[in-house]
PyMOL commands that place a pseudoatom at each C-alpha (Angstrom):
pseudoatom trace, name=CA, resn=MET, resi=1, chain=A, elem=C, hetatm=0, pos=[-0.068, 0.117, -0.066]
pseudoatom trace, name=CA, resn=PHE, resi=2, chain=A, elem=C, hetatm=0, pos=[1.057, 3.655, -0.511]
pseudoatom trace, name=CA, resn=TYR, resi=3, chain=A, elem=C, hetatm=0, pos=[-0.362, 6.579, 1.457]
pseudoatom trace, name=CA, resn=THR, resi=4, chain=A, elem=C, hetatm=0, pos=[-1.077, 10.155, 0.500]
pseudoatom trace, name=CA, resn=TYR, resi=5, chain=A, elem=C, hetatm=0, pos=[-1.366, 12.229, 3.693]
pseudoatom trace, name=CA, resn=VAL, resi=6, chain=A, elem=C, hetatm=0, pos=[-1.772, 15.634, 5.154]
pseudoatom trace, name=CA, resn=LEU, resi=7, chain=A, elem=C, hetatm=0, pos=[-0.117, 16.811, 8.244]
pseudoatom trace, name=CA, resn=GLN, resi=8, chain=A, elem=C, hetatm=0, pos=[-0.958, 20.064, 10.177]
pseudoatom trace, name=CA, resn=SER, resi=9, chain=A, elem=C, hetatm=0, pos=[1.621, 21.995, 12.139]
pseudoatom trace, name=CA, resn=LYS, resi=10, chain=A, elem=C, hetatm=0, pos=[0.634, 22.457, 15.911]
pseudoatom trace, name=CA, resn=GLU, resi=11, chain=A, elem=C, hetatm=0, pos=[3.016, 25.326, 15.725]
pseudoatom trace, name=CA, resn=ASN, resi=12, chain=A, elem=C, hetatm=0, pos=[1.351, 27.426, 13.125]
pseudoatom trace, name=CA, resn=ASP, resi=13, chain=A, elem=C, hetatm=0, pos=[-1.490, 25.277, 11.674]
pseudoatom trace, name=CA, resn=ARG, resi=14, chain=A, elem=C, hetatm=0, pos=[0.350, 25.157, 8.217]
pseudoatom trace, name=CA, resn=LEU, resi=15, chain=A, elem=C, hetatm=0, pos=[-0.389, 21.904, 6.087]
pseudoatom trace, name=CA, resn=TYR, resi=16, chain=A, elem=C, hetatm=0, pos=[2.021, 19.620, 4.504]
pseudoatom trace, name=CA, resn=THR, resi=17, chain=A, elem=C, hetatm=0, pos=[1.062, 17.046, 1.978]
pseudoatom trace, name=CA, resn=GLY, resi=18, chain=A, elem=C, hetatm=0, pos=[3.243, 14.136, 1.078]
pseudoatom trace, name=CA, resn=TYR, resi=19, chain=A, elem=C, hetatm=0, pos=[3.005, 10.279, 0.178]
pseudoatom trace, name=CA, resn=THR, resi=20, chain=A, elem=C, hetatm=0, pos=[4.951, 7.197, 1.425]
pseudoatom trace, name=CA, resn=SER, resi=21, chain=A, elem=C, hetatm=0, pos=[4.730, 3.380, 1.591]
pseudoatom trace, name=CA, resn=ASP, resi=22, chain=A, elem=C, hetatm=0, pos=[5.061, 3.526, 5.372]
pseudoatom trace, name=CA, resn=LEU, resi=23, chain=A, elem=C, hetatm=0, pos=[2.800, 6.059, 6.970]
pseudoatom trace, name=CA, resn=ARG, resi=24, chain=A, elem=C, hetatm=0, pos=[3.829, 5.356, 10.624]
pseudoatom trace, name=CA, resn=LYS, resi=25, chain=A, elem=C, hetatm=0, pos=[7.498, 5.672, 9.868]
pseudoatom trace, name=CA, resn=ARG, resi=26, chain=A, elem=C, hetatm=0, pos=[7.091, 8.782, 7.845]
pseudoatom trace, name=CA, resn=PHE, resi=27, chain=A, elem=C, hetatm=0, pos=[4.968, 10.411, 10.439]
pseudoatom trace, name=CA, resn=LYS, resi=28, chain=A, elem=C, hetatm=0, pos=[7.664, 9.753, 13.028]
pseudoatom trace, name=CA, resn=GLU, resi=29, chain=A, elem=C, hetatm=0, pos=[10.276, 11.101, 10.816]
pseudoatom trace, name=CA, resn=HIS, resi=30, chain=A, elem=C, hetatm=0, pos=[8.312, 14.402, 10.311]
pseudoatom trace, name=CA, resn=ASN, resi=31, chain=A, elem=C, hetatm=0, pos=[8.076, 14.834, 14.107]
pseudoatom trace, name=CA, resn=ASN, resi=32, chain=A, elem=C, hetatm=0, pos=[11.593, 13.859, 14.759]
pseudoatom trace, name=CA, resn=ASN, resi=33, chain=A, elem=C, hetatm=0, pos=[13.029, 16.536, 12.315]
pseudoatom trace, name=CA, resn=LYS, resi=34, chain=A, elem=C, hetatm=0, pos=[14.183, 13.950, 9.829]
pseudoatom trace, name=CA, resn=SER, resi=35, chain=A, elem=C, hetatm=0, pos=[12.515, 15.745, 6.881]
pseudoatom trace, name=CA, resn=ASN, resi=36, chain=A, elem=C, hetatm=0, pos=[14.126, 19.012, 5.467]
pseudoatom trace, name=CA, resn=TYR, resi=37, chain=A, elem=C, hetatm=0, pos=[10.748, 20.249, 4.428]
pseudoatom trace, name=CA, resn=THR, resi=38, chain=A, elem=C, hetatm=0, pos=[9.020, 19.999, 7.765]
pseudoatom trace, name=CA, resn=LYS, resi=39, chain=A, elem=C, hetatm=0, pos=[11.727, 20.167, 10.512]
pseudoatom trace, name=CA, resn=ARG, resi=40, chain=A, elem=C, hetatm=0, pos=[11.171, 23.912, 11.294]
pseudoatom trace, name=CA, resn=ASN, resi=41, chain=A, elem=C, hetatm=0, pos=[7.306, 23.819, 11.887]
pseudoatom trace, name=CA, resn=GLY, resi=42, chain=A, elem=C, hetatm=0, pos=[6.674, 20.674, 14.033]
pseudoatom trace, name=CA, resn=PRO, resi=43, chain=A, elem=C, hetatm=0, pos=[5.283, 19.064, 15.861]
pseudoatom trace, name=CA, resn=TYR, resi=44, chain=A, elem=C, hetatm=0, pos=[2.636, 17.702, 13.486]
pseudoatom trace, name=CA, resn=GLU, resi=45, chain=A, elem=C, hetatm=0, pos=[-0.749, 16.066, 13.552]
pseudoatom trace, name=CA, resn=LEU, resi=46, chain=A, elem=C, hetatm=0, pos=[-1.900, 13.659, 10.865]
pseudoatom trace, name=CA, resn=ILE, resi=47, chain=A, elem=C, hetatm=0, pos=[-5.124, 14.989, 9.847]
pseudoatom trace, name=CA, resn=TYR, resi=48, chain=A, elem=C, hetatm=0, pos=[-6.043, 13.220, 6.771]
pseudoatom trace, name=CA, resn=TYR, resi=49, chain=A, elem=C, hetatm=0, pos=[-4.808, 10.105, 4.775]
pseudoatom trace, name=CA, resn=GLU, resi=50, chain=A, elem=C, hetatm=0, pos=[-5.781, 7.966, 1.772]
pseudoatom trace, name=CA, resn=ALA, resi=51, chain=A, elem=C, hetatm=0, pos=[-4.496, 4.372, 0.877]
pseudoatom trace, name=CA, resn=CYS, resi=52, chain=A, elem=C, hetatm=0, pos=[-3.704, 3.439, -2.729]
pseudoatom trace, name=CA, resn=LEU, resi=53, chain=A, elem=C, hetatm=0, pos=[-2.698, 0.213, -4.207]
pseudoatom trace, name=CA, resn=GLU, resi=54, chain=A, elem=C, hetatm=0, pos=[-0.067, 1.646, -6.703]
pseudoatom trace, name=CA, resn=LYS, resi=55, chain=A, elem=C, hetatm=0, pos=[2.678, 4.233, -5.962]
pseudoatom trace, name=CA, resn=LYS, resi=56, chain=A, elem=C, hetatm=0, pos=[1.868, 6.181, -9.114]
pseudoatom trace, name=CA, resn=ASP, resi=57, chain=A, elem=C, hetatm=0, pos=[-1.675, 6.612, -7.809]
pseudoatom trace, name=CA, resn=ALA, resi=58, chain=A, elem=C, hetatm=0, pos=[-0.490, 8.069, -4.429]
pseudoatom trace, name=CA, resn=MET, resi=59, chain=A, elem=C, hetatm=0, pos=[1.932, 10.266, -6.222]
pseudoatom trace, name=CA, resn=ASN, resi=60, chain=A, elem=C, hetatm=0, pos=[-0.914, 11.663, -8.439]
pseudoatom trace, name=CA, resn=ARG, resi=61, chain=A, elem=C, hetatm=0, pos=[-3.070, 12.197, -5.516]
pseudoatom trace, name=CA, resn=GLU, resi=62, chain=A, elem=C, hetatm=0, pos=[-0.497, 14.099, -3.818]
pseudoatom trace, name=CA, resn=GLN, resi=63, chain=A, elem=C, hetatm=0, pos=[-0.042, 16.354, -6.681]
pseudoatom trace, name=CA, resn=TYR, resi=64, chain=A, elem=C, hetatm=0, pos=[-3.805, 16.961, -6.792]
pseudoatom trace, name=CA, resn=LEU, resi=65, chain=A, elem=C, hetatm=0, pos=[-4.062, 17.682, -2.935]
pseudoatom trace, name=CA, resn=LYS, resi=66, chain=A, elem=C, hetatm=0, pos=[-1.280, 20.395, -3.480]
pseudoatom trace, name=CA, resn=SER, resi=67, chain=A, elem=C, hetatm=0, pos=[-3.331, 22.096, -6.236]
pseudoatom trace, name=CA, resn=GLY, resi=68, chain=A, elem=C, hetatm=0, pos=[-5.878, 24.764, -5.804]
pseudoatom trace, name=CA, resn=ARG, resi=69, chain=A, elem=C, hetatm=0, pos=[-8.609, 22.323, -6.311]
pseudoatom trace, name=CA, resn=GLY, resi=70, chain=A, elem=C, hetatm=0, pos=[-7.080, 19.845, -3.964]
pseudoatom trace, name=CA, resn=LYS, resi=71, chain=A, elem=C, hetatm=0, pos=[-6.598, 22.345, -1.122]
pseudoatom trace, name=CA, resn=ARG, resi=72, chain=A, elem=C, hetatm=0, pos=[-10.320, 23.321, -1.451]
pseudoatom trace, name=CA, resn=PHE, resi=73, chain=A, elem=C, hetatm=0, pos=[-11.135, 19.610, -1.379]
pseudoatom trace, name=CA, resn=ILE, resi=74, chain=A, elem=C, hetatm=0, pos=[-9.141, 19.262, 1.936]
pseudoatom trace, name=CA, resn=GLN, resi=75, chain=A, elem=C, hetatm=0, pos=[-10.558, 22.294, 3.333]
pseudoatom trace, name=CA, resn=ALA, resi=76, chain=A, elem=C, hetatm=0, pos=[-14.195, 21.215, 2.718]
pseudoatom trace, name=CA, resn=ARG, resi=77, chain=A, elem=C, hetatm=0, pos=[-13.460, 17.639, 3.891]
pseudoatom trace, name=CA, resn=LEU, resi=78, chain=A, elem=C, hetatm=0, pos=[-11.933, 18.787, 7.185]
pseudoatom trace, name=CA, resn=LYS, resi=79, chain=A, elem=C, hetatm=0, pos=[-13.751, 22.080, 7.560]
pseudoatom trace, name=CA, resn=ARG, resi=80, chain=A, elem=C, hetatm=0, pos=[-14.523, 21.447, 11.395]
pseudoatom trace, name=CA, resn=PHE, resi=81, chain=A, elem=C, hetatm=0, pos=[-11.075, 20.241, 12.131]
pseudoatom trace, name=CA, resn=LEU, resi=82, chain=A, elem=C, hetatm=0, pos=[-9.068, 22.962, 10.191]
pseudoatom trace, name=CA, resn=PHE, resi=83, chain=A, elem=C, hetatm=0, pos=[-11.073, 25.869, 11.573]
pseudoatom trace, name=CA, resn=ARG, resi=84, chain=A, elem=C, hetatm=0, pos=[-10.674, 25.205, 15.353]
pseudoatom trace, name=CA, resn=THR, resi=85, chain=A, elem=C, hetatm=0, pos=[-11.830, 27.638, 17.875]
pseudoatom trace, name=CA, resn=GLY, resi=86, chain=A, elem=C, hetatm=0, pos=[-9.924, 28.219, 21.027]
for i in range(1, 86): cmd.bond("trace and resi %d" % i, "trace and resi %d" % (i + 1))
show_as sticks, trace
zoom trace
């Protein structure tokens, strides 16, 4: 299985989207500053993920979720979670 995922920074609420074949390991890497892209904004929460059978599908889904339409999809899907109060 391959996973496309969205993380949210607990520091500044910014989102990070990626894909991996080992979601638990990759999530730990993000929170242990092992990723150049996310080491400055951690810790992170895993707020969304999708499973795919093929790597290419996960990569394509990652690109979609990073696009304008994909960001709107995530915002609509996670509306209550992304716009926390207090």
